[in-house]
C-alpha positions in Angstrom: 10.3 14.4 38.9 10.2 10.5 39.5 11.5 7.8 37.1 7.5 6.6 37.6 6.0 9.6 36.1 8.0 10.3 33.7 7.6 6.8 32.0 3.9 7.4 32.7 4.5 10.9 31.1 5.9 8.5 27.9 3.0 6.1 27.7 0.3 7.1 24.7 -3.1 5.5 26.0 -4.5 6.7 22.2 -2.0 4.3 20.4 0.5 5.3 17.4 -2.4 7.3 15.8 -2.3 8.7 12.4 -0.1 10.0 10.5 -1.3 11.4 7.7 2.1 11.9 5.8 2.3 13.6 2.2 3.6 9.6 1.5 0.6 8.1 3.3 -1.8 9.8 0.7 0.1 9.4 -2.3 0.3 5.7 -1.5 -3.3 5.3 -0.6 -4.2 7.8 -3.6 -1.8 6.8 -6.3 -0.5 3.4 -5.4 -3.3 1.1 -4.8 -5.1 2.5 -7.6 -1.8 2.3 -9.8 -1.3 -2.0 -8.7 -5.4 -2.1 -9.7 -4.8 -1.1 -13.1 -1.7 -2.6 -13.3 -2.9 -5.9 -12.9 -6.4 -5.4 -14.9 -3.9 -4.6 -17.9 -1.7 -7.9 -17.6 -4.4 -10.1 -16.8 -6.3 -8.5 -19.9 -3.1 -8.9 -22.4 -2.9 -12.6 -21.2 -6.3 -13.4 -21.6 -6.0 -11.7 -25.1 -2.9 -13.5 -26.1 -4.1 -17.0 -25.2 -7.3 -16.2 -27.2 -4.9 -15.8 -30.0 -2.7 -18.5 -29.4 0.2 -16.3 -29.1 3.0 -18.4 -27.8 5.3 -16.1 -25.7 9.0 -17.3 -25.6 10.7 -16.6 -22.3 
């Protein structure tokens, strides 16, 4: 097999594709909703402390 044919065999015309591994699914199904929940709780606590005029020293 010539070097040109070997280089053509290694080239993927469809791009990298989708891995579809367990880590990818855990991130999409678990990580993104947890980040949303974290920010909702964080801003909710900040808003409630601001409404009660609580000063957090730090």
